[in-house]
C-alpha positions as a LaTeX table, in Angstrom:
\begin{tabular}{lrrr}
\hline
Residue & $x$ (\AA) & $y$ (\AA) & $z$ (\AA) \\
\hline
Met1 & 58.39 & 103.22 & 85.42 \\
Asp2 & 58.83 & 101.40 & 82.48 \\
Leu3 & 62.01 & 99.14 & 81.76 \\
Arg4 & 63.80 & 101.91 & 79.38 \\
Gln5 & 63.40 & 104.61 & 82.39 \\
Phe6 & 64.64 & 102.05 & 84.76 \\
Leu7 & 67.63 & 101.36 & 82.74 \\
Met8 & 68.19 & 104.92 & 82.10 \\
Cys9 & 68.29 & 105.36 & 85.93 \\
Leu10 & 70.70 & 102.77 & 86.25 \\
Ser11 & 73.20 & 104.16 & 83.92 \\
Leu12 & 72.58 & 107.71 & 85.35 \\
Cys13 & 73.13 & 107.00 & 88.88 \\
Thr14 & 76.75 & 106.16 & 88.40 \\
Val15 & 77.12 & 109.35 & 86.20 \\
Cys16 & 75.28 & 111.95 & 88.20 \\
Ala17 & 74.14 & 110.39 & 91.58 \\
Leu18 & 72.04 & 113.51 & 92.49 \\
Ser19 & 70.88 & 114.03 & 96.14 \\
Lys20 & 69.27 & 116.78 & 98.04 \\
Pro21 & 71.68 & 119.30 & 99.24 \\
Thr22 & 71.34 & 118.45 & 103.03 \\
Glu23 & 71.48 & 114.76 & 102.39 \\
Lys24 & 74.74 & 112.62 & 102.50 \\
Lys25 & 75.07 & 110.75 & 99.32 \\
Glu26 & 76.13 & 107.06 & 99.83 \\
Arg27 & 79.10 & 105.83 & 97.90 \\
Val28 & 80.08 & 102.89 & 100.23 \\
His29 & 79.22 & 99.44 & 99.00 \\
His30 & 78.42 & 97.38 & 102.19 \\
Glu31 & 77.54 & 93.59 & 102.21 \\
Pro32 & 73.75 & 93.25 & 102.47 \\
Gln33 & 72.80 & 92.23 & 106.08 \\
Leu34 & 71.23 & 88.78 & 106.79 \\
Ser35 & 68.51 & 90.27 & 108.86 \\
Asp36 & 67.71 & 93.63 & 110.45 \\
Lys37 & 66.38 & 91.89 & 113.54 \\
Pro38 & 68.65 & 91.76 & 116.63 \\
His39 & 70.93 & 88.58 & 116.97 \\
Asp40 & 69.91 & 87.63 & 120.40 \\
Asp41 & 69.29 & 83.88 & 120.95 \\
Ala42 & 68.29 & 84.51 & 124.55 \\
Gln43 & 65.14 & 86.30 & 123.25 \\
Asn44 & 64.44 & 84.57 & 119.99 \\
Phe45 & 65.79 & 82.99 & 116.97 \\
Asp46 & 64.22 & 85.40 & 114.44 \\
Tyr47 & 67.68 & 86.63 & 113.19 \\
Asp48 & 68.64 & 82.96 & 112.45 \\
His49 & 65.27 & 82.31 & 110.71 \\
Asp50 & 65.71 & 85.41 & 108.27 \\
Ala51 & 69.30 & 84.43 & 107.55 \\
Phe52 & 68.50 & 80.71 & 106.86 \\
Leu53 & 65.43 & 81.39 & 104.69 \\
Gly54 & 65.20 & 85.12 & 103.99 \\
Ala55 & 63.05 & 87.63 & 105.88 \\
Glu56 & 60.00 & 87.24 & 103.22 \\
Glu57 & 60.00 & 83.58 & 103.42 \\
Ala58 & 60.21 & 83.76 & 107.23 \\
Lys59 & 57.26 & 85.64 & 107.39 \\
Thr60 & 55.08 & 82.74 & 106.22 \\
Phe61 & 56.45 & 80.04 & 108.83 \\
Asp62 & 53.88 & 80.59 & 111.56 \\
Gln63 & 51.43 & 78.68 & 109.15 \\
Leu64 & 53.10 & 75.54 & 109.66 \\
Thr65 & 52.99 & 73.05 & 112.52 \\
Pro66 & 56.45 & 71.74 & 114.02 \\
Glu67 & 55.78 & 68.63 & 112.09 \\
Glu68 & 55.43 & 70.34 & 108.92 \\
Ser69 & 58.51 & 72.51 & 109.37 \\
Lys70 & 60.79 & 69.40 & 110.21 \\
Glu71 & 59.76 & 68.00 & 107.14 \\
Arg72 & 60.34 & 70.69 & 104.95 \\
Leu73 & 63.41 & 71.75 & 106.66 \\
Gly74 & 64.78 & 68.24 & 105.80 \\
Val75 & 64.18 & 68.71 & 102.09 \\
Ile76 & 65.95 & 72.23 & 102.28 \\
Val77 & 68.84 & 70.50 & 104.11 \\
Asp78 & 69.25 & 67.92 & 101.22 \\
Lys79 & 69.59 & 71.21 & 99.15 \\
Ile80 & 72.17 & 72.70 & 101.21 \\
Asp81 & 74.27 & 69.43 & 100.91 \\
Leu82 & 76.12 & 70.10 & 97.86 \\
Asp83 & 78.44 & 67.13 & 97.72 \\
Lys84 & 75.61 & 64.64 & 98.79 \\
Asp85 & 77.88 & 63.08 & 101.57 \\
Gly86 & 75.13 & 63.29 & 104.11 \\
Phe87 & 76.70 & 66.15 & 106.01 \\
Val88 & 76.40 & 69.89 & 106.05 \\
Thr89 & 79.58 & 71.68 & 106.69 \\
Glu90 & 80.05 & 75.12 & 107.54 \\
Gly91 & 81.39 & 75.85 & 104.15 \\
Glu92 & 78.08 & 74.74 & 102.62 \\
Leu93 & 75.97 & 76.35 & 105.16 \\
Lys94 & 77.86 & 79.60 & 104.49 \\
Ser95 & 77.23 & 79.17 & 100.86 \\
Trp96 & 73.35 & 78.82 & 101.41 \\
Leu97 & 73.42 & 81.87 & 103.53 \\
Lys98 & 75.29 & 83.98 & 101.05 \\
His99 & 72.71 & 82.69 & 98.37 \\
Thr100 & 69.83 & 83.78 & 100.73 \\
Gln101 & 71.53 & 87.05 & 101.55 \\
Lys102 & 72.13 & 88.09 & 97.74 \\
Lys103 & 68.59 & 86.80 & 96.44 \\
Tyr104 & 67.77 & 90.42 & 95.89 \\
Met105 & 70.39 & 90.36 & 93.30 \\
Ser106 & 69.36 & 87.30 & 91.54 \\
Asp107 & 65.79 & 88.61 & 91.52 \\
Asn108 & 66.72 & 91.77 & 89.87 \\
Val109 & 68.37 & 89.92 & 87.15 \\
Glu110 & 65.45 & 87.64 & 86.79 \\
Arg111 & 63.07 & 90.66 & 86.24 \\
Gln112 & 65.08 & 92.14 & 83.65 \\
Trp113 & 66.09 & 89.13 & 81.86 \\
Gln114 & 63.36 & 88.39 & 79.32 \\
Glu115 & 63.11 & 92.03 & 78.15 \\
Phe116 & 66.98 & 92.28 & 77.27 \\
Asp117 & 67.07 & 88.55 & 75.69 \\
Met118 & 65.32 & 89.91 & 72.62 \\
Asn119 & 65.98 & 86.65 & 70.59 \\
Gln120 & 65.21 & 84.31 & 73.38 \\
Asp121 & 68.63 & 82.42 & 72.96 \\
Gly122 & 69.33 & 82.55 & 76.72 \\
Leu123 & 72.12 & 84.89 & 76.25 \\
Ile124 & 72.18 & 88.83 & 76.22 \\
Ser125 & 74.38 & 90.40 & 73.61 \\
Trp126 & 75.93 & 93.90 & 74.03 \\
Asp127 & 73.73 & 95.00 & 70.94 \\
Glu128 & 70.58 & 93.60 & 72.53 \\
Tyr129 & 71.31 & 95.73 & 75.93 \\
Arg130 & 72.41 & 98.71 & 73.78 \\
Asn131 & 69.29 & 98.65 & 71.74 \\
Val132 & 66.84 & 98.17 & 74.75 \\
Thr133 & 68.78 & 100.67 & 77.00 \\
Tyr134 & 69.39 & 103.68 & 74.75 \\
Gly135 & 67.31 & 102.97 & 71.54 \\
Thr136 & 66.19 & 106.23 & 69.84 \\
Tyr137 & 68.22 & 108.23 & 72.49 \\
Leu138 & 71.55 & 108.11 & 70.28 \\
Asp139 & 69.75 & 109.45 & 67.19 \\
Asp140 & 69.23 & 112.85 & 68.88 \\
Pro141 & 72.40 & 114.67 & 68.88 \\
Asp142 & 71.43 & 117.44 & 71.34 \\
Pro143 & 68.97 & 115.95 & 73.88 \\
Asp144 & 66.84 & 118.35 & 75.86 \\
Asp145 & 67.79 & 116.69 & 79.12 \\
Gly146 & 71.51 & 117.81 & 78.95 \\
Phe147 & 72.83 & 114.13 & 79.37 \\
Asn148 & 75.49 & 112.84 & 76.78 \\
Tyr149 & 74.08 & 109.42 & 76.00 \\
Lys150 & 76.82 & 108.39 & 73.66 \\
Gln151 & 79.29 & 108.85 & 76.47 \\
Met152 & 76.99 & 106.97 & 78.91 \\
Met153 & 76.82 & 104.10 & 76.49 \\
Met154 & 80.67 & 103.94 & 76.05 \\
Arg155 & 80.80 & 103.75 & 79.64 \\
Asp156 & 78.34 & 100.86 & 79.72 \\
Glu157 & 80.13 & 99.03 & 77.15 \\
Arg158 & 83.31 & 99.18 & 78.89 \\
Arg159 & 81.87 & 97.63 & 81.89 \\
Phe160 & 80.05 & 95.22 & 79.58 \\
Lys161 & 83.09 & 93.97 & 78.08 \\
Ile162 & 84.77 & 93.55 & 81.45 \\
Ala163 & 81.79 & 91.45 & 82.65 \\
Asp164 & 82.11 & 89.50 & 79.68 \\
Lys165 & 84.81 & 87.05 & 80.51 \\
Asp166 & 85.31 & 85.33 & 77.35 \\
Gly167 & 85.20 & 88.48 & 75.23 \\
Asp168 & 82.54 & 87.74 & 72.96 \\
Leu169 & 80.18 & 90.43 & 73.71 \\
Ile170 & 77.49 & 88.09 & 74.52 \\
Ala171 & 76.90 & 87.80 & 78.17 \\
Thr172 & 75.63 & 84.66 & 80.20 \\
Lys173 & 73.18 & 85.25 & 83.10 \\
Glu174 & 76.14 & 85.04 & 85.70 \\
Glu175 & 77.97 & 87.75 & 83.35 \\
Phe176 & 75.06 & 90.01 & 83.01 \\
Thr177 & 74.71 & 89.73 & 87.01 \\
Ala178 & 78.27 & 90.98 & 87.25 \\
Phe179 & 77.51 & 93.88 & 84.68 \\
Leu180 & 74.57 & 94.88 & 86.72 \\
His181 & 76.14 & 94.30 & 90.31 \\
Pro182 & 79.71 & 94.61 & 89.79 \\
Glu183 & 80.35 & 95.56 & 93.44 \\
Glu184 & 79.36 & 91.91 & 94.27 \\
Tyr185 & 82.38 & 90.41 & 92.02 \\
Asp186 & 85.94 & 90.54 & 92.75 \\
Tyr187 & 86.99 & 90.85 & 89.08 \\
Met188 & 84.56 & 93.80 & 88.67 \\
Lys189 & 85.73 & 95.81 & 91.64 \\
Asp190 & 88.60 & 97.83 & 89.48 \\
Ile191 & 85.80 & 99.06 & 87.29 \\
Val192 & 83.54 & 100.19 & 90.24 \\
Val193 & 86.82 & 102.09 & 91.72 \\
Gln194 & 87.34 & 103.66 & 88.04 \\
Glu195 & 83.67 & 104.75 & 87.47 \\
Thr196 & 83.62 & 106.26 & 91.09 \\
Met197 & 86.87 & 108.18 & 90.57 \\
Glu198 & 85.64 & 109.31 & 87.20 \\
Asp199 & 82.37 & 110.67 & 88.63 \\
Ile200 & 84.29 & 112.43 & 91.71 \\
Asp201 & 87.54 & 113.43 & 90.04 \\
Lys202 & 86.43 & 116.63 & 88.56 \\
Asn203 & 89.88 & 118.05 & 87.74 \\
Ala204 & 90.78 & 114.75 & 86.00 \\
Asp205 & 94.10 & 114.41 & 87.86 \\
Gly206 & 93.56 & 110.92 & 88.77 \\
Phe207 & 93.05 & 111.68 & 92.48 \\
Ile208 & 90.24 & 112.56 & 94.52 \\
Asp209 & 91.05 & 115.73 & 96.90 \\
Leu210 & 89.02 & 116.87 & 99.89 \\
Glu211 & 86.91 & 119.48 & 98.05 \\
Glu212 & 86.00 & 116.94 & 95.34 \\
Tyr213 & 85.24 & 114.51 & 98.10 \\
Ile214 & 82.83 & 116.75 & 100.01 \\
Gly215 & 81.74 & 118.26 & 96.63 \\
Asp216 & 80.24 & 114.78 & 95.39 \\
Met217 & 78.28 & 114.30 & 98.45 \\
Tyr218 & 77.04 & 117.80 & 99.40 \\
Ser219 & 76.11 & 121.08 & 97.72 \\
His220 & 76.16 & 124.22 & 99.65 \\
Asp221 & 73.50 & 125.54 & 97.22 \\
Gly222 & 73.82 & 129.01 & 98.95 \\
Asn223 & 73.85 & 127.80 & 102.54 \\
Ala224 & 76.90 & 129.31 & 104.25 \\
Asp225 & 76.87 & 126.75 & 107.15 \\
Glu226 & 77.66 & 123.06 & 106.71 \\
Pro227 & 75.77 & 120.44 & 108.51 \\
Glu228 & 77.57 & 118.53 & 111.04 \\
Trp229 & 77.95 & 115.20 & 109.06 \\
Val230 & 79.74 & 117.37 & 106.46 \\
Lys231 & 82.45 & 118.37 & 108.84 \\
Thr232 & 82.53 & 115.04 & 110.17 \\
Glu233 & 83.23 & 113.74 & 106.62 \\
Arg234 & 85.99 & 116.39 & 106.28 \\
Glu235 & 87.46 & 114.95 & 109.37 \\
Gln236 & 87.11 & 111.51 & 108.05 \\
Phe237 & 88.88 & 112.24 & 104.85 \\
Val238 & 91.89 & 113.68 & 106.68 \\
Glu239 & 92.27 & 111.10 & 109.35 \\
Phe240 & 91.23 & 107.83 & 107.58 \\
Arg241 & 90.47 & 108.09 & 103.85 \\
Asp242 & 93.71 & 109.72 & 102.74 \\
Lys243 & 95.86 & 107.01 & 104.32 \\
Asn244 & 99.31 & 108.56 & 103.20 \\
His245 & 98.16 & 112.06 & 104.03 \\
Asp246 & 99.04 & 113.72 & 100.92 \\
Gly247 & 95.82 & 115.46 & 100.59 \\
Lys248 & 94.12 & 113.12 & 98.18 \\
Met249 & 92.83 & 109.75 & 97.58 \\
Asp250 & 94.45 & 107.43 & 95.03 \\
Lys251 & 93.10 & 104.30 & 93.46 \\
Glu252 & 93.62 & 101.97 & 96.38 \\
Glu253 & 92.70 & 104.55 & 98.97 \\
Thr254 & 89.37 & 105.06 & 97.01 \\
Lys255 & 88.75 & 101.26 & 97.06 \\
Asp256 & 89.34 & 100.89 & 100.56 \\
Trp257 & 86.74 & 103.64 & 100.89 \\
Ile258 & 84.00 & 102.62 & 98.88 \\
Leu259 & 84.48 & 98.70 & 98.86 \\
Pro260 & 85.59 & 97.98 & 102.72 \\
Ser261 & 86.33 & 94.60 & 104.21 \\
Asp262 & 83.22 & 94.32 & 106.02 \\
Tyr263 & 82.56 & 91.81 & 108.55 \\
Asp264 & 81.38 & 88.47 & 107.08 \\
His265 & 77.97 & 88.19 & 108.41 \\
Ala266 & 77.26 & 84.78 & 106.50 \\
Glu267 & 80.47 & 83.40 & 107.83 \\
Ala268 & 79.81 & 84.23 & 111.28 \\
Glu269 & 76.26 & 83.02 & 111.19 \\
Ala270 & 77.32 & 79.52 & 109.44 \\
Arg271 & 79.92 & 79.13 & 112.51 \\
His272 & 77.21 & 79.97 & 115.13 \\
Leu273 & 74.70 & 77.47 & 113.49 \\
Val274 & 77.00 & 74.71 & 113.44 \\
Tyr275 & 78.16 & 75.47 & 117.01 \\
Glu276 & 74.82 & 75.20 & 118.38 \\
Ser277 & 73.67 & 72.28 & 116.50 \\
Asp278 & 76.70 & 70.01 & 116.25 \\
Gln279 & 75.79 & 67.55 & 119.15 \\
Asn280 & 78.75 & 65.16 & 118.45 \\
Lys281 & 81.23 & 68.05 & 117.83 \\
Asp282 & 82.55 & 66.75 & 114.85 \\
Gly283 & 82.40 & 70.19 & 112.94 \\
Lys284 & 79.72 & 69.23 & 110.67 \\
Leu285 & 76.01 & 68.50 & 110.77 \\
Thr286 & 73.79 & 65.69 & 109.91 \\
Lys287 & 70.12 & 66.18 & 108.77 \\
Glu288 & 69.20 & 64.74 & 112.11 \\
Glu289 & 71.18 & 67.34 & 114.10 \\
Ile290 & 69.87 & 70.13 & 111.97 \\
Val291 & 66.12 & 68.88 & 112.23 \\
Asp292 & 66.50 & 68.30 & 115.98 \\
Lys293 & 67.45 & 72.10 & 116.30 \\
Tyr294 & 64.53 & 73.16 & 113.93 \\
Asp295 & 63.62 & 75.76 & 116.32 \\
Leu296 & 67.01 & 77.41 & 115.71 \\
Phe297 & 66.62 & 77.26 & 111.99 \\
Val298 & 62.93 & 77.75 & 111.37 \\
Gly299 & 61.21 & 77.47 & 114.57 \\
Ser300 & 57.69 & 76.43 & 114.10 \\
Gln301 & 57.82 & 77.97 & 110.75 \\
Ala302 & 59.26 & 77.07 & 107.45 \\
Thr303 & 59.57 & 78.72 & 103.98 \\
Asp304 & 56.72 & 77.90 & 101.34 \\
Phe305 & 57.53 & 74.24 & 100.10 \\
Gly306 & 57.46 & 75.23 & 96.43 \\
Glu307 & 59.28 & 78.47 & 96.90 \\
Ala308 & 62.22 & 76.99 & 98.85 \\
Leu309 & 62.79 & 74.11 & 96.07 \\
Val310 & 62.46 & 76.60 & 92.92 \\
Arg311 & 64.45 & 79.45 & 94.41 \\
His312 & 67.37 & 77.30 & 95.66 \\
Asp313 & 67.19 & 74.81 & 92.76 \\
Glu314 & 70.46 & 75.91 & 91.26 \\
Phe315 & 71.94 & 74.72 & 94.45 \\
\hline
\end{tabular}
């Protein structure tokens, strides 16, 4: 898939979001997991290793001796200590874990950045994004694929303007990240809700009723019998989604559905790591305390030295 095809998929996924008739379409935006491994320290520290360094980096740890791991862990600790006071607080550790947790997002932005920044000025204008994404599609008033590209472009422009905090129609890397991944930014969450409601609210009354809710995730396609998960979703709508029981979801109810206040995995892991490593129980960690518990953080493994410094350099 070339870049233009990828970008069109990005736009189309919020417009049509097609799925097979018997498969459930996922609208809910969950916080990414720190690790897919069980968190059971009685068995091993694999979860903690993934959380601290990222799953891909964790795979390389077994190439290092304990001495090498401790040395490289010490360098990483210096990166985590944002205020350079010689201590790692729970907040600093949480920030590091969040960064590792959302690395997929920054990687996605980096992969696209050079393609969009046509004049190589370190910024991406709306014109640059529009030209790369839509190009000659806008020249065809009646495309064969049936998609309304002008409407899609207007929708993208609206989101771009909201992501662009200073209103100059030129996105910094942070603003462009907010544009591509709006569910990860508080100031973008209203547009995520608005776009979702526009997709699902077929009668354009400003609400999502039960049939619109089910119709978005399931198509009967001639089948008389609904799968069990569809029946469960009907029950979920009546009992939990429609909080005021008026037969439809408004904006706030839709936001509670697609952007739930999930359990904060990074906060819980940061608290766990501090508790396990804080030898003098002062609520913060020295480099020595962390390195002494290297088995908890990285075991006899550590991330590739160069990659660790480059990928976390902004910290």
